[in-house]
C-alpha positions in Angstrom: -24.8 23.8 19.8 -23.5 24.7 16.3 -20.2 23.5 17.2 -21.4 20.3 18.7 -23.8 19.6 15.6 -20.6 20.3 13.3 -18.7 17.7 15.0 -21.4 15.3 15.2 -21.7 15.7 11.4 -18.0 15.4 10.6 -17.9 12.0 12.8 -21.0 10.9 10.8 -19.3 11.5 7.7 -16.1 10.1 8.7 -17.5 6.9 10.0 -20.8 6.5 8.0 -21.2 4.3 5.3 -21.6 5.4 1.8 -24.0 3.7 -0.8 -22.8 0.6 -2.6 -20.6 1.7 -5.5 -21.8 0.6 -9.2 -20.4 -2.7 -10.3 -19.1 -0.8 -13.4 -17.0 1.5 -11.1 -15.5 -1.3 -9.2 -14.7 -3.0 -12.8 -13.5 0.2 -14.4 -11.1 1.1 -11.6 -9.6 -2.1 -11.5 -9.0 -2.0 -15.2 -7.4 1.4 -14.5 -5.4 0.1 -12.1 -4.1 -2.8 -14.1 -3.2 -0.5 -17.0 -1.3 1.8 -14.7 0.8 -1.3 -13.4 1.1 -2.9 -17.0 2.4 0.1 -18.7 5.9 1.8 -18.5 5.5 5.6 -17.9 2.5 5.4 -15.7 3.9 2.6 -13.6 7.1 4.7 -13.4 5.2 7.7 -12.0 2.8 5.8 -9.7 5.2 3.2 -8.5 6.3 6.0 -5.8 3.2 4.9 -4.0 4.3 1.4 -3.6 7.7 2.6 -2.6 5.9 4.6 0.2 4.0 1.5 1.2 7.1 -0.8 1.0 9.2 1.4 3.2 6.6 2.0 5.6 6.2 -1.8 5.9 9.8 -2.0 6.9 9.4 0.8 9.4 6.4 -0.7 11.0 7.9 -4.3 11.3 11.1 -2.6 12.8 9.1 -0.7 15.5 6.9 -3.7 16.3 9.9 -6.1 16.7 11.7 -3.7 18.9 14.4 -2.5 16.6 15.3 1.2 16.8 14.1 3.1 13.8 16.4 5.7 12.5 14.7 7.0 9.6 13.3 6.5 5.9 14.5 8.0 2.7 12.6 8.0 -0.6 14.4 8.6 -3.7 13.4 10.1 -7.2 14.2 6.8 -8.9 11.4 5.2 -6.7 13.8 3.3 -4.6 13.8 3.6 -0.8 15.8 3.0 2.2 14.8 2.3 5.8 17.4 2.3 8.6 17.1 0.7 12.0 19.3 -0.6 14.5 19.2 -3.8 16.5 20.4 -7.4 16.3 21.7 -8.1 12.7 19.8 -11.3 12.7 17.1 -13.1 14.4 13.3 -13.0 14.1 13.1 -9.2 14.4 15.3 -8.5 11.4 13.8 -11.2 9.5 10.3 -9.7 9.8 11.6 -6.4 9.1 13.3 -7.4 5.8 10.2 -9.7 4.8 7.8 -6.8 5.6 8.8 -4.6 2.7 7.6 -6.4 -0.5 4.4 -7.6 1.1 3.3 -4.5 2.6 1.7 -2.9 -0.4 -0.6 -5.5 -1.2 -1.4 -6.0 2.6 -2.3 -2.3 2.9 -4.4 -2.8 -0.1 -6.3 -5.7 1.7 -7.0 -3.6 4.6 -8.4 -0.8 2.3 -10.5 -3.5 0.5 -11.8 -4.7 4.0 -12.7 -0.9 4.7 -14.5 -0.5 1.3 -16.2 -3.6 2.0 -18.1 -1.7 4.7 -18.5 1.3 2.2 -16.4 3.5 4.5 -14.8 5.3 1.7 -14.1 8.7 3.6 -12.8 6.8 6.5 -10.3 4.8 4.2 -9.1 8.2 2.6 -8.6 9.8 6.3 -6.8 6.8 7.4 -4.5 7.0 4.4 -3.8 10.9 5.3 -3.0 9.8 9.1 -0.7 6.9 8.1 1.2 9.2 5.7 1.5 12.0 8.4 2.8 9.4 10.9 5.3 8.1 8.3 6.2 11.9 7.6 8.2 12.3 10.8 10.5 9.6 10.1 11.4 10.8 6.5 15.2 12.0 6.3 15.4 13.6 2.9 13.8 16.3 0.9 12.3 14.4 -1.8 10.9 11.9 0.7 9.2 14.9 2.5 7.7 16.4 -0.9 6.7 12.9 -1.8 4.5 12.2 1.2 3.2 16.0 1.4 2.1 15.7 -2.1 0.5 12.3 -1.9 -1.0 13.2 1.4 -2.3 16.5 0.0 -4.0 14.7 -2.9 -5.7 12.2 -0.8 -6.8 14.9 1.7 -8.1 17.1 -0.9 -10.1 14.3 -2.5 -11.7 13.3 0.8 -12.6 17.0 1.5 -13.7 18.5 -1.6 -14.6 15.7 -4.2 -18.1 14.5 -4.6 -19.0 10.9 -3.3 -18.7 9.3 -6.8 -15.1 10.7 -7.3 -14.1 9.8 -3.7 -15.3 6.2 -4.5 -13.5 6.0 -7.8 -10.4 7.4 -6.3 -10.4 5.0 -3.4 -11.1 2.1 -5.4 -8.5 2.6 -8.0 -5.9 3.3 -5.1 -6.7 0.0 -3.6 -6.6 -2.0 -6.6 -3.4 -0.4 -7.6 -1.7 -1.3 -4.2 -3.2 -5.1 -4.7 -1.9 -5.2 -8.2 1.2 -3.2 -7.7 2.5 -5.7 -5.2 3.1 -8.1 -7.9 5.1 -6.3 -10.4 8.1 -5.2 -8.1 8.7 -8.9 -7.1 9.0 -9.9 -10.9 11.4 -6.9 -11.3 13.4 -7.9 -8.2 14.0 -11.3 -9.7 15.1 -10.0 -13.2 17.5 -7.7 -11.7 18.8 -10.4 -9.4 19.4 -12.7 -12.4 21.3 -9.9 -14.0 23.4 -9.5 -10.8 22.1 -6.0 -10.3 20.8 -6.3 -6.8 23.3 -8.0 -4.7 22.0 -6.4 -1.4 18.3 -7.0 -2.2 15.9 -7.8 0.6 15.8 -11.4 -0.6 19.7 -11.6 -0.5 19.8 -9.9 2.9 17.3 -12.7 4.2 19.3 -15.3 2.6 22.3 -14.0 4.6 20.7 -14.5 7.8 18.6 -17.6 7.3 19.2 -21.2 5.9 17.1 -20.4 2.7 18.3 -18.9 -0.5 17.4 -15.7 -1.9 15.2 -17.3 -4.6 12.9 -18.8 -1.8 12.3 -15.5 -0.3 11.4 -14.1 -3.8 9.2 -17.0 -4.0 7.5 -16.2 -0.6 7.0 -12.4 -1.6 5.3 -13.7 -4.8 3.2 -16.2 -3.3 2.0 -13.9 -0.4 1.3 -11.2 -2.9 -0.6 -13.2 -5.1 -2.6 -14.8 -2.3 -3.4 -11.2 -1.0 -4.3 -10.1 -4.5 -7.0 -12.8 -5.0 -8.4 -12.1 -1.4 -8.4 -8.4 -2.0 -10.0 -8.7 -5.4 -12.7 -10.9 -4.1 -13.6 -8.2 -1.5 -13.4 -5.4 -4.0 -15.5 -7.4 -6.4 -18.4 -7.8 -4.1 -20.8 -5.6 -5.8 -20.0 -7.3 -9.1 -20.5 -10.7 -7.9 -23.9 -9.7 -6.1 -25.1 -8.0 -9.4 -24.3 -11.2 -11.1 -26.2 -13.1 -8.5 -23.1 -15.1 -7.4 -23.4 -14.1 -3.8 -26.1 -14.3 -1.2 
């Protein structure tokens, strides 16, 4: 009976809804994420989370389109590489290449949707599960350490932190993924303009489609900005409600 009660309590905690976050918390976590994305050193450190989502997007798209996923590598300079085998062109390859830059904000959008239901603990555990699933495909030491440290932090917050700290952590992380999806696209185009990324995802897409690389950079930017707006509206629900702008 004790075990059953404990299991029931665990599921209630995992899938139960937490109280609505204070509008000030939503606003401050958004500003904190914006500050990290906008400043050099914090971005340099936190960008690894964007790289994890980026390479995870490539990997998931490869699997879903029937390509053979060989492995993922994450590097200390926040770059990454996902290796898959299959046709060098065609829809599967296009979707695999396209998925990288749009993955971080799309993950953030999914997180915003979960937070919209106030299921903060569920969001954190989903994040841990995704990191563990990705871990089995990592093929270098830094990548393994990166995922273990990231997953360990998320797990510790979900297990030991107070509901208020969990909420602040979750909202900051989701805001960061939404906002952090825009800066890499800007950096990509700047590097391309200097001739420093001749094998970027956009250039590879240009090589297997009729569209130039700048077209694909524009697609990345438009998708990520649109997702940022939608995700921002979902996250800002408590603020809009408090201001009397929603029903």
